[in-house]
C-alpha positions in Angstrom: 0.0 0.0 0.0 2.2 2.8 -1.3 1.0 6.3 -1.6 2.7 9.1 -3.6 4.0 12.4 -2.3 4.1 11.5 1.4 1.5 10.4 3.9 1.0 7.9 6.7 0.4 4.3 5.8 1.3 0.7 6.7 4.2 -0.7 4.7 3.7 -4.2 6.2 0.9 -5.2 8.5 0.7 -8.9 9.4 -2.1 -9.8 11.8 -0.4 -12.5 13.8 3.0 -13.4 12.5 5.2 -10.5 13.5 7.6 -9.6 16.4 6.8 -5.9 16.7 6.3 -2.6 14.8 8.9 -0.3 13.3 7.7 3.3 12.8 9.6 4.9 9.9 9.8 8.8 10.2 10.9 10.0 6.8 11.0 13.3 5.0 10.8 14.3 1.3 14.6 13.9 1.1 14.1 10.1 0.9 12.4 8.5 -2.2 9.6 6.0 -2.0 11.8 3.2 -3.4 14.3 3.8 -0.7 11.6 3.6 1.9 10.4 0.3 0.4 13.8 -1.2 0.8 13.8 -0.4 4.5 10.3 -1.9 4.9 11.5 -5.0 3.2 14.5 -5.2 5.5 12.3 -5.0 8.6 9.8 -7.5 7.1 12.6 -10.0 6.5 13.3 -9.8 10.2 9.7 -10.4 11.2 8.6 -6.8 12.0 5.6 -4.8 10.7 6.2 -1.2 9.4 4.2 2.0 9.8 5.5 4.7 7.5 5.2 8.4 8.2 6.4 10.1 5.1 6.2 13.8 6.0 5.6 16.6 3.6 8.2 19.2 2.8 6.6 21.9 5.1 6.0 19.6 8.0 9.6 20.2 9.2 9.1 24.0 9.3 5.6 24.2 10.9 5.2 22.5 14.3 1.4 22.5 13.9 1.7 20.2 10.8 4.2 18.0 12.6 1.9 17.7 15.6 -1.0 16.7 13.4 1.1 13.9 11.9 2.2 12.8 15.3 -1.5 12.3 16.4 -2.2 10.2 13.4 0.8 7.9 14.1 -0.1 7.6 17.7 -3.8 6.8 17.1 -2.7 4.1 14.6 -0.4 2.6 17.2 -3.0 2.7 20.0 -5.5 0.7 17.9 -2.9 -2.0 17.3 -1.6 -2.1 20.8 -5.1 -2.5 22.3 -5.4 -5.7 20.3 -1.9 -7.0 21.0 0.8 -5.2 23.0 4.2 -5.5 21.2 7.6 -3.8 21.1 7.7 -0.5 19.2 10.9 0.8 17.5 11.2 4.3 16.1 13.4 4.7 13.0 14.1 8.3 11.9 15.6 9.2 8.5 17.1 12.5 7.6 14.7 15.4 8.6 12.1 13.0 9.8 13.1 13.8 13.4 11.9 17.4 12.9 9.0 16.7 10.6 7.1 14.5 13.1 9.2 12.3 15.4 10.1 14.9 18.1 6.4 15.8 18.4 5.6 12.2 19.0 8.1 12.2 21.9 6.5 15.3 23.3 2.9 13.9 23.2 3.8 10.5 24.8 5.6 12.4 27.6 2.2 13.9 28.4 2.7 17.6 27.5 3.2 19.4 24.2 2.9 23.2 23.9 1.2 23.4 27.3 -1.6 21.0 26.5 -2.4 17.7 28.2 -3.3 14.7 26.0 -5.2 11.4 26.7 -3.6 8.9 29.0 -4.1 6.2 26.3 -0.8 7.4 24.7 0.9 6.0 27.8 0.4 2.6 26.3 2.6 3.6 23.4 5.2 5.0 25.7 5.4 1.7 27.7 5.9 -0.3 24.4 8.7 1.9 22.9 11.7 -0.4 23.0 14.3 1.0 20.6 15.4 4.0 18.4 17.2 4.1 15.1 18.7 7.3 13.6 19.8 6.9 10.0 21.5 10.1 8.7 19.8 11.8 11.5 19.2 13.9 13.5 19.7 16.9 11.3 20.6 20.2 12.9 18.0 22.7 11.6 20.0 25.9 11.3 19.6 29.0 9.2 21.6 27.6 6.3 19.6 24.4 6.1 17.0 26.1 3.9 19.5 26.6 1.2 20.8 23.0 1.4 17.3 21.5 1.4 15.5 23.8 -0.9 16.5 21.8 -4.0 13.4 19.5 -3.7 13.3 16.6 -6.2 10.3 18.2 -7.9 12.3 21.4 -8.5 15.2 19.5 -10.1 12.8 17.9 -12.5 11.2 21.2 -13.6 11.0 21.7 -17.4 13.2 24.3 -18.8 16.8 25.3 -18.6 18.8 24.5 -15.5 19.4 28.2 -15.0 15.7 28.8 -14.5 15.5 25.9 -12.1 18.4 27.2 -10.1 16.8 30.7 -9.9 13.6 29.2 -8.5 15.5 27.1 -6.0 17.5 30.1 -4.8 14.2 32.1 -4.3 12.7 29.3 -2.2 15.9 29.0 -0.2 16.1 32.7 0.6 12.5 32.6 1.7 13.1 29.7 4.0 16.2 31.3 5.5 14.2 34.3 6.4 11.7 32.1 8.1 14.5 30.3 10.0 15.9 33.5 11.3 12.6 34.7 12.6 10.8 31.6 13.8 12.5 28.3 13.5 15.8 29.2 15.0 13.9 29.8 18.3 12.5 26.3 18.2 15.9 24.7 17.8 16.6 24.4 21.5 13.2 22.7 22.1 13.9 20.3 19.2 17.2 19.1 20.7 16.0 18.9 24.2 13.1 16.7 23.1 15.4 14.3 21.3 17.6 14.1 24.4 14.6 13.4 26.6 14.1 10.1 24.6 16.6 8.6 27.1 13.9 8.6 29.7 12.0 6.0 27.7 14.6 3.4 28.6 15.1 2.1 25.1 18.4 1.5 23.3 19.7 3.7 20.4 21.3 2.8 17.1 22.9 5.7 15.3 24.3 5.5 11.8 26.4 8.2 10.2 29.1 8.8 7.6 32.0 11.2 7.3 30.8 12.2 3.8 27.3 13.1 4.8 27.0 16.8 4.2 23.4 17.2 5.3 23.9 15.4 8.6 27.6 16.1 9.4 29.5 13.5 11.4 30.4 16.0 14.1 26.7 16.7 14.8 26.0 13.0 15.0 28.9 12.4 17.3 27.8 15.2 19.6 24.3 13.8 19.7 25.7 10.3 20.5 28.0 11.7 23.3 25.1 13.6 24.8 22.9 10.6 25.0 25.6 8.5 26.6 26.2 11.2 29.1 22.5 11.1 30.0 22.8 7.4 30.7 21.5 6.1 27.3 22.4 2.7 25.8 23.9 4.0 22.5 25.6 2.2 19.6 27.2 4.5 17.0 28.0 2.9 13.6 30.4 5.2 11.8 30.7 4.4 8.1 33.0 5.8 5.5 32.2 6.8 1.9 28.4 6.5 2.1 26.3 9.6 1.3 23.3 11.0 3.0 20.7 8.1 3.4 23.0 5.8 1.5 24.4 3.7 4.3 22.2 0.7 3.7 22.9 0.7 0.0 26.7 0.9 0.4 27.1 -1.2 3.5 24.2 -3.7 3.5 25.9 -6.4 5.6 27.0 -4.1 8.4 23.7 -2.2 8.3 21.6 -5.4 8.5 23.7 -6.8 11.4 23.4 -3.6 13.4 19.6 -3.4 12.9 19.2 -7.1 13.8 21.1 -6.6 17.0 19.0 -3.5 17.9 15.7 -5.3 17.2 16.7 -8.3 19.3 17.6 -6.0 22.1 14.3 -4.2 21.7 12.5 -7.5 22.2 14.3 -8.0 25.5 13.7 -4.5 26.7 10.0 -4.9 25.9 9.8 -8.1 28.0 11.5 -6.4 30.9 9.1 -3.5 30.7 6.0 -5.7 30.7 7.4 -7.7 33.6 8.0 -4.5 35.6 4.5 -3.2 34.8 3.0 -6.5 35.9 4.9 -6.3 39.2 3.8 -2.7 39.8 0.2 -3.8 39.1 0.4 -6.6 41.6 1.9 -4.2 44.2 -0.9 -1.7 43.6 -3.5 -4.5 44.0 -1.9 -5.6 47.3 -1.9 -2.0 48.5 -5.5 -1.6 47.6 -6.4 -4.8 49.5 -4.5 -3.5 52.6 -6.4 -0.2 52.4 -9.7 -2.1 52.1 -8.9 -4.2 55.1 -8.0 -1.2 57.1 -11.2 0.6 56.2 -13.2 -2.6 57.3 -11.4 -2.7 60.6 -12.1 1.0 61.2 -15.8 0.4 60.4 -16.0 -2.5 62.8 -14.3 -0.5 65.5 -16.8 2.3 65.0 -19.7 -0.1 65.3 -18.4 -1.6 68.5 -17.8 1.8 70.0 -21.4 2.8 69.2 -22.7 -0.3 70.8 -20.7 0.3 73.9 -22.1 3.8 74.3 -25.6 2.5 74.0 -25.0 -0.1 76.6 -23.6 2.5 79.0 -26.6 4.8 78.5 -29.4 2.2 78.8 -28.0 -0.4 81.2 -30.3 -1.0 84.2 -27.5 -1.1 86.8 -25.7 2.1 85.5 -25.8 5.4 87.4 -25.0 7.4 84.3 -27.6 10.1 83.6 -27.6 12.4 80.6 -30.3 15.2 80.8 -32.0 16.2 77.6 -32.5 19.8 76.5 -36.2 19.5 77.1 -35.7 18.4 80.7 -33.3 21.3 81.2 -35.9 23.8 79.9 -38.7 22.4 82.1 -36.4 22.6 85.1 -35.9 26.3 84.5 -39.6 27.1 84.2 -40.9 25.2 87.2 -39.8 23.9 90.5 -38.0 20.5 90.3 -40.0 17.5 91.3 -38.5 14.9 93.5 -37.8 11.8 91.5 -38.7 8.4 92.7 -35.1 7.4 92.0 -32.7 9.8 93.6 -29.3 10.2 92.2 -26.4 9.4 94.4 -24.3 12.5 95.2 -20.9 12.6 93.7 -18.3 13.8 96.1 -15.5 15.6 94.4 -12.2 16.0 96.2 -11.5 19.6 97.2 -8.5 21.1 95.5 -5.4 21.5 97.7 -4.9 25.0 99.1 -1.7 26.8 100.3 -1.6 28.7 103.6 0.0 32.1 103.0 1.5 32.1 106.4 3.1 28.7 106.2 6.8 28.2 105.3 5.8 27.4 101.7 3.6 30.4 101.5 6.3 32.7 102.7 8.6 31.3 100.1 6.0 31.8 97.3 4.7 35.2 98.4 8.0 36.6 99.8 6.7 36.6 103.4 4.9 39.9 102.8 1.4 38.8 103.4 -0.3 40.9 106.2 -2.2 39.0 108.8 -4.9 41.6 109.5 -6.4 44.2 107.2 -9.5 45.0 109.2 -8.2 48.3 110.5 -6.9 49.6 107.2 -8.3 52.9 106.0 -8.9 52.5 102.3 -9.5 55.7 100.4 -10.6 56.1 96.8 -9.8 59.1 94.7 -12.1 58.2 91.9 -15.4 59.8 91.1 -18.7 58.4 89.7 -20.6 60.5 87.2 -18.6 63.6 88.1 -19.3 63.4 91.9 -17.0 62.1 94.6 -17.5 58.4 95.3 -18.8 59.0 98.8 -21.5 61.4 97.7 -22.3 59.4 94.7 -23.0 56.4 96.8 -25.6 58.3 98.7 -27.6 58.8 95.6 -27.0 55.4 94.2 -30.0 53.1 94.0 -28.1 50.4 95.8 -27.8 52.4 99.1 -29.9 49.8 101.0 -27.5 47.1 100.3 -24.3 47.1 102.3 -21.2 46.4 100.4 -18.5 44.6 102.3 -15.1 44.8 100.8 -12.4 42.8 102.2 -9.0 42.0 101.0 -8.6 38.3 100.6 -5.6 36.4 99.5 
């Protein structure tokens, strides 16, 4: 099922007899017949292939790359729901920028500040390997000039001078876009590729000293950075092969390296599934413990309620709790004598300290007077503008004697 001019399609899709799925992220820089040779290679090793052949502008507009990423992920989710299997990502040339890095962002949970469905976590758990062939490409300001000579432009009718003029016009326009927009996305692009280490999948990187679009020093720096982050990386450095020509010029070495990576991916997938199963069992055990604890708490609460009821209604108990209605009736009328009188409760009196004892003298500094009856206490205050003595005569409380004594 081969489409023309790019798109997303299944290169090989066996229902039962397959070991896993290889997702090919390609760009317009690779021809359809080249893609088919890679699909045949993976098929000979027992793997299905999902091809994402991105359009030319997908590498320059993140919105288009994100749209392609969703289509790829939805296809994988449908297959993994039926049968979980190892997933290997294979990027060719600019396919890392055209769609692959957006797939990484989505399966990590966040892309451009948006959250995506948790079903993509299924894809994340199944990713077991990564292959970079003549990739990743560093998208800099001069890349527009190097990539502007699209195959369709080379085949334009007319003189080569006219074709060259059109190509230069497109290149200058792309360079202007790079300087204003895409250069700012370069950091995000590389950080996303480095974050692929968190997936726990091994890497196979293939490069050549004669690759002018994916220079060897860029590939080496990418390899070194992944190793520094703890990734399992194998770098196959070839000589003499051009951009995207490694498999054609070194088929034996290429096939051996890919075979080794796919076998390792199968092992990684089995380890991931075993780890997920162990985590699931642990979570179920924790849920059972929580359920048992809740049941114990409920039983304890029931037993406590029954104990309270037994204390309140037991015939031999002397525990009396008056209700609010009884309290209100007692305030409005004289209390009636009950047939059953409550036993008085004798509370022990709190201990007191004699101020004139030895302890009292220590506490109060031995300055406590023994007799204050003969003291003449005068008040200088006034009440309603009158002296206190005269004010007391006119006070309505004159008939009541007020005894004031100083007590310690």
